N, C-alpha and C positions, 0 to 999 in steps of 0.2 A: 505493498500500499504505499503512495506517494505521501509524504508529511506535510503536514500542514504549513511549516514554514516555507518548503518550496512551492507548494501552491500559492501561498501569497504572493511569493516573488513572481511567479509567472503573472499573476491578475496585475501587480503593480507594474511590472516591465511592460506589459501588452497595454494598458492604461496611458501611460507615460507616453510610450512610443507613439500609439495614436493620437495622443493629446496634442504634442508638438508637430506632428507630420501634418494633422488635419487643422490645426490652428494656423501655420503658415499657408497652407493651401486655402484657406477661406478668408485669409486677410489679405491675398494677393491682389484683390480688384483695388486695394487703397492706394496701390501705385499707379493705376491707371492715369490719373491726372497728371502725377509727376512725371511719370517717364514719358507719356505721348506728348507732353509739353517740352521737356528738355530734350528730347531726341526727334522732335518733327514730325511723329508718327500718328496715325489716323485712331480712332478708338477700335475700329474694326481689326487693325495691325496686332493692338495688344489683346483683344479678344480671342483673336484667332490663336495666338500664342496659348490662352488660356483653354481653348477648345482642343486644340492637338494634345495640351497635357492630359484631358480627359478622356481623348478617345485613345491615346497610347496607353493610357491607365487601364481603361477597358480591355482593349486588344491583349496588354500584356498580362493580366489578372489571370487568366485560364493556364498558360503555360507557366508562370509563377507558382500558382497553386499545385499544379502537378510537380513541379520541381521540389516544394516545400513538402509536397506528400510522400515524395520518392527519397529525397536527399536529407531533409531535416527543415524545421522552420528557422532554427538559429541562424546558418549560414547564407540563408537569403535574405532574412531581415538585416542582418549587417551589412551584406551587400547593398541592399536597400538605401540604408542610413549614408553610406559612402556616395552612392550615386545622386542621392537628394543635396549632398553638399556639392557635388561637382555642378549640378543644375544650378543651382543660386550662384555659383561662381561665375557659370557661362552668362546668367542673367545680370549680373554685375558689369560685365565686359560688353555688352551687346552695342553696337552701333546701328543697328536697324532692325526689320523686322523677319528677316531670314533668322538671323542668330537668336532675336527672342523666340522665336518657334522651336529652335533647338533646344532651347532651356526649357520651354516647356513639355518637349517631349521626354527629356531627362528626368524631369521631375515626374512624368506621369509613370515612368518604369520605376521610379524609387517608391511612389505611393502604393503601387502595386505589390510591392514588398514590405510595406510597414504599416499600413492603412488597415482600414476596418475589416477586410476579409482575413487577412493572415493573423491579425491581433484577437479576433472572435475566434478564430480556429484554435489558437493557443489557449484561449480563456476557457472554450467549449471541452477540451481535451482535460482540463484541469480540475472538474467539477461533476458531479454525479448528476443524472439526467433529473431529478427532482429538483434541484437546485441550480439548474443550468440558466433558464431563463430569466430568472431573477438577478444572477450572477453578471450574465451579459448585459443587463440592464445597468447594473453598477458600474462595470467596466466602461460602457459605453458613456454613463454620465460623469465619471471622474476624465474621462477622453476629453470633455467639453471644455476642461478649464483653461485648456490651450487658448481656443479662440477668445475667451473672456478676458485673457490676459495680454495675449499677444496682439490684438487689434487694436486696442488703445494705446499700446506701448509703441506701434509702429506709426499710427498716426501722429504721436506727440514727436517723436523723431522727424518726420517727414514735415512738420510745421514749423520746425527750426533748420533743419539740415537737408542737404540733398538726398536724393532716393538711395544712392549709395551707400549711406550711412544705415537705412533700414535694412539693406540687405547684409550688410555685416552682421547684425542682430541675427537674421536667420541663418547665416553659416555657423555662429556660436551655437544657436539652437540644434542644427543639423547634427552637428558634433556630440550634444548631449544624448541625442537618439541612439548611439552606439552602445553605451552599457544599457539603455533600456531594451533593447533588440537582444541582446545576449541574455538579460533576465527573462524575458519572455519568451526566448528559444528552449528555457529548460524544460518546455511542454514535451520535446523530443524524447524525454528520458522516461515519459509515463507509457509504461506498455499497452500497445492497442490489441484489442481483440481480433483475431483472424478467422477463429473457426465459423463458417457459414455466413462469411462475408465474401460477396461477388467480386470477381476482377475488375479494376477500373473500368475497362471496355465495356462491360455490362453494366455497371452503374450508370457510366454516362448514356449508354442507349437509352435504359429504363427512363432516365431523368428527363430526357427529349420528348418522352411520349408520357411523361405524368402531366397530368391535366394541371393541378396544383401548383407544379412549379413551373410550367410554362405560362399560366396566367400571371403568377408572382414575379416571374421574370419581364414581362412585358408591360406590367403596371410599374415596375422599378424603372423603367424609361422615363416616366413622369416625374419620378422622384429626382433622377439627375437633372432633367430641364429645370425644375423649377427653383431647385436648391443652389445651383450653379448660377444661373441666372440673376438670382438675388445677391450672392456673394460677389458676382463679377460687376454688376451695374447698378445694386442698391447705392453704394458712394457717390456713383457719378450722376445717378437720378438725382440725388438729394442737391448736390451742388448745383445741377442745373436748373433746379427749382429754387435757388438763391439760399439754401441752408449752410449754416457753418459746416466745413468740411469735417470737423470732429465729431458732427453728429453720426456720419456715417459709421465711424469707427466705433461710437458707443453704441449704436443700433447692433453691430457685431457681436459686440461684448456682452450685451445683454442677450442677444440670442445665445451666445454660449453659456452664460449662467444660467439662463431657464430651462437650456437642454439638459443641463445636470439632472434637474428634477423630471423632465419628460422622458428622458432616457431611463431612469431609473422605474417612474411609473409605467412606461411601455413594458418593460421587463417583468414587473411586478404583474401586472395585469396579463401579461403573456401567458403566466402560469396557471390562471384561473380561467381565462375565457379564449374562444379560438381566436388565434394569431392573424388569420385571414381576414377575420371581419375587423380586427382593431387597425390591420394596414390598410383596409379600405377606408376605414373613419378618418384615419390620418389624412388620407390623400383628398378626400371631401372636404374636411375642416381646412386644409390649407387652400384650397382652392376658394373657399368663402371668406377667408381672412384677406387673401389677395383681393378679390373683389370690394371689400370693405376699404383697404388701405388706399387703393387707388382710385377711388371715387371720393375720396377727401382730400383736400388741399394740405399737402404736408407741413406740420408743424412739430416742435420738439415732442410736444405731448404725444401726436399721433404716432409720431415714429417709433418712439420707447414702446408706447402700448402693442403697437403692432410688432415690434421685436419680440416684446414677451411673450404674445400668443404664439408667433411663429416658431420662439425657441421651444417652447412646450411640443412642438409638433415637428421639431426640426430631425434629429438622427434617432430618435425613438425606433424609425423603422429598422435599424442595424440590429437589436436584439431581437425583434421579431422575425426578420427575413433569416437570420443566423439560425434562431430556434426553429422557424421552419423547416430549414434545411437539413437541420440534425434530426427533428422529427422523422422525416420524411426517409432518411438515408444513412442515419448514424452519425458518426463524427470521422470514420475513417479516410474519407476521400472530401473531406468538408471542404478544406481549401479550393480544391478543384472545381467543387459543383458551384460554391459563391463564386468562384471566378468567372463560371458560365454566367450566372446570372447577371454578374456586374456588368457584363458586357452592354446588355440591354440599359442599364444605368447611364453608364458612360457614353454612349451613342446620345441620350437624352442629354448629358451635361455640355457635349458637343455642340449641341443644336442651341441650347440654352445660352452659352456663352458667346459663341460665335454671332449666331442668329440676332441676338440681341443687339449686339454691336451692328450688323448690317440694318437692322430696323431703324436704329437710332440715327447713324449716318444719313440713310436714304429720306427719313421723315423727320428727323429733330424731335422725336418723342418716342416714349415707351407705350405708348396706349395700344396699338396692335399686339405688341409683344406680350403683355400681360393679358391680354384678352384671350389669347391663344393658349397659355399657361392655365387660365382659368377653365376653358372649356375641356380640354385634353384631360385636366385633374380631375375633374368631377368624373369624367367616362372611366379614368381608370379606376378611381374609387369603388364607383358602381360595380364594373368588372370583377374587381379583387374580392368583393363582398358577395356577388353572385356564383361566379364560377371559380372561386379560387381553393374551394374545399369540397368535399371532406377531404382531408388531411389525413393521409396513413402511411405508413412504411411501403415503401418501392418493394416488388415483388422479390424475395431471396434474400434481401437484405437485413442484417440483424437487427431487433427491435432497439429503439433508444436507450432503454434500460440496460441493455447489454452491452451497447455498442458506446457508453458512454464513459466519462474518465473515472477514475477509482475512488474518488472521494465523494 
């Protein structure tokens, strides 16, 4: 049996690694005004780099998951932290749109190695099935601390110094991901049950035929579109509306802080209610919140209220999606299966980041962009509720109670 201290180190490492990686990623939009102004770039140039980051993240997630399932989480996550540092270095030395896109691609690969899929896989292996959803929610909650701290810190730096100073902070944070990845990689030492588990090829074949998995993955597309659209364009939208640039950073910080509660609550409820219904409700509530926000002229009060509500709905999908995959297929090939579903999420992220920039450059406003997001968000939520269940273990795969971790 794996001891409690080792399990605690795995969970802390996973939370810290994801907190830093996702905190930097969700704060990149703060650099849009400074970098486009200094480098004479268009908004679409910057958002295209963010879009490249997200699509590369999605495309890399499945092979990265396969590598982690075969050769171990620790080496893959440590390599990801190193690549993250390299991506920030390239971003700090860019002179044009092409180099910025290269930086985005490197960060995308790094996120595939260090963000939610592998962090949640490590956490799921470390705890027993009956505690899994709650613990995944707790890890997700602590991972939001990064956004809460990094966003206002970066904006404060950008208000007084060149954008390179903000990227120096990101380099230091990327270095801190190395010990966190090492600790999270302790999950490799947990014995994984093999008897009765199908080969990876058969599990993948079952996954693409599993209705609940397919519906969940398609709905995940909307999650990526909505969240990356907001993190990339909310600061620029508020500046466009005449608000203080610090308000965008404060809003991202509030989102991160409220997500601590939202992620824990999602994990807690996921142990008691059908996860596919909870997911669908999150997508629908996001659409309603976006509608109300964009119909009201922005003010500090409305922006912070919006950020608080959206924060409650932010990354609560991660413990629910991770828990769904573990319920359906166990944890043996969890990193690989999360990678497959994550491709759709990142296609949505690509469209949300770049498409929002293209619409803004063409029309001078975000009106059409948020209307599109609200429409497909509502549709995804309804589809997830109606067609995302019932959830049952895939044919021939160990039931989660057997395939779970040892504690």
